[in-house]
C-alpha positions in Angstrom: 49.9 100.4 97.4 46.2 99.5 96.8 44.2 97.9 99.5 42.5 94.5 99.1 39.1 96.2 98.7 40.5 98.5 96.0 42.0 95.5 94.1 38.8 93.6 94.3 36.8 96.7 93.0 39.3 97.1 90.1 39.0 93.4 89.1 35.2 93.5 89.2 35.2 96.7 87.1 37.5 95.1 84.5 35.4 91.9 84.5 32.2 93.9 84.0 33.6 95.8 81.0 34.9 92.5 79.5 31.6 90.7 80.1 29.7 93.5 78.4 31.9 93.3 75.4 31.7 89.5 75.2 27.9 89.6 75.5 27.6 92.3 72.8 29.8 90.3 70.5 27.9 87.0 71.1 24.6 88.8 70.5 25.8 90.3 67.3 27.1 86.9 66.0 23.9 85.2 67.0 21.7 87.8 65.2 23.8 87.7 62.0 23.9 83.8 62.0 20.1 83.8 62.3 19.8 86.3 59.5 22.2 84.3 57.3 20.2 81.0 58.0 17.0 82.7 56.9 18.6 84.1 53.7 20.2 80.8 52.9 16.8 79.1 53.2 15.2 81.7 50.9 18.1 81.2 48.4 17.6 77.4 48.5 13.9 77.9 47.8 14.6 80.2 44.9 17.2 77.8 43.5 14.6 75.0 43.7 12.1 77.1 41.8 14.7 77.9 39.2 15.5 74.2 38.8 11.8 73.4 38.3 11.3 76.2 35.8 14.5 75.2 34.0 13.3 71.6 33.8 10.2 72.8 32.0 12.1 75.3 29.8 14.7 72.7 28.5 11.8 70.9 26.9 11.3 73.8 24.5 14.7 75.4 24.3 18.4 74.7 25.1 20.2 76.0 28.1 22.5 78.0 25.7 19.5 79.6 24.0 18.0 80.5 27.3 21.3 82.0 28.4 21.4 84.3 25.4 17.8 85.5 26.1 18.3 86.1 29.8 22.0 87.2 30.0 22.4 84.6 32.7 25.6 82.5 32.3 24.9 79.0 30.9 27.0 77.5 33.6 24.7 78.9 36.3 21.6 77.7 34.4 23.1 74.3 34.0 24.0 74.1 37.7 20.5 75.1 38.8 19.0 72.6 36.4 21.2 69.7 37.4 21.2 70.2 41.2 17.4 70.5 41.5 15.7 67.7 43.4 13.1 66.0 41.3 9.7 65.5 42.8 9.4 61.9 43.6 6.3 60.1 44.7 6.2 58.1 47.9 7.5 54.6 47.7 5.0 51.9 48.4 6.0 49.2 50.8 5.2 45.6 49.9 2.4 44.0 51.8 3.3 41.5 54.5 4.2 38.1 53.1 5.1 39.6 49.7 8.6 39.7 48.1 10.2 41.4 51.1 9.5 38.5 53.4 12.4 37.9 55.8 11.5 34.3 56.7 13.1 32.8 53.7 16.0 31.0 55.3 19.8 31.8 55.3 21.5 33.1 52.2 24.4 31.2 50.7 27.9 32.7 51.1 29.5 33.7 47.8 33.1 34.4 46.9 33.4 38.1 46.1 34.5 39.0 42.6 36.3 42.1 41.5 34.6 44.7 39.3 35.8 44.9 35.7 37.6 48.2 36.3 39.4 46.9 39.4 40.3 43.7 37.4 41.9 45.9 34.7 43.9 47.9 37.2 45.1 45.0 39.3 45.8 42.7 36.3 44.0 39.9 38.2 41.6 37.4 36.8 38.7 39.0 38.6 37.8 36.2 41.0 38.9 36.3 44.6 40.3 32.9 45.4 40.0 31.4 48.9 43.8 31.9 49.3 43.4 35.7 48.6 40.3 36.0 50.8 42.1 34.3 53.7 45.1 36.6 53.4 42.9 39.6 53.2 40.8 38.6 56.2 44.0 37.9 58.3 45.4 41.3 57.4 42.3 43.0 58.5 42.1 41.1 61.8 45.8 41.7 62.9 46.6 45.0 64.5 49.4 46.8 62.7 52.6 47.4 64.6 53.9 50.9 64.6 57.6 51.3 63.8 57.9 55.0 64.3 60.2 55.8 67.3 57.7 58.2 68.9 55.2 55.3 69.3 57.8 53.2 71.1 58.6 55.8 73.8 57.5 54.9 77.3 57.6 51.1 77.1 57.0 50.1 73.5 53.3 49.4 73.3 50.3 51.6 73.8 47.2 50.1 75.3 
């Protein structure tokens, strides 16, 4: 039978080997993740440049025509063109005291109305009556009871 010292030495030896494998795996994953992030950034830059060039190109030719000239699938060209971020100028903020003034007084409450598409789906008239608004508000404020037996175990209510 092994002595206490021998057991301790064996455990340390096993831990050292395992720690070395873990460290090597973590280092490799870290290096690959950094490499992937750098390549992804380069790819995003290239796709942005493609989008900009395509935006200029579609003014003189169609995507389909460009696809025939370049042997690049039209779907790829379209994706690059439509996902590009247009260059936007900075928004100007209104001067103090202009339209964005917050000292105008309280706004009046309005009864919400349904959108035309929602009105067509629901079959309703499109206006939320006070009756409907009160019912909707009360449904939202009341906690829902759970009827599933697993929620009732141990005294019925969860706190």
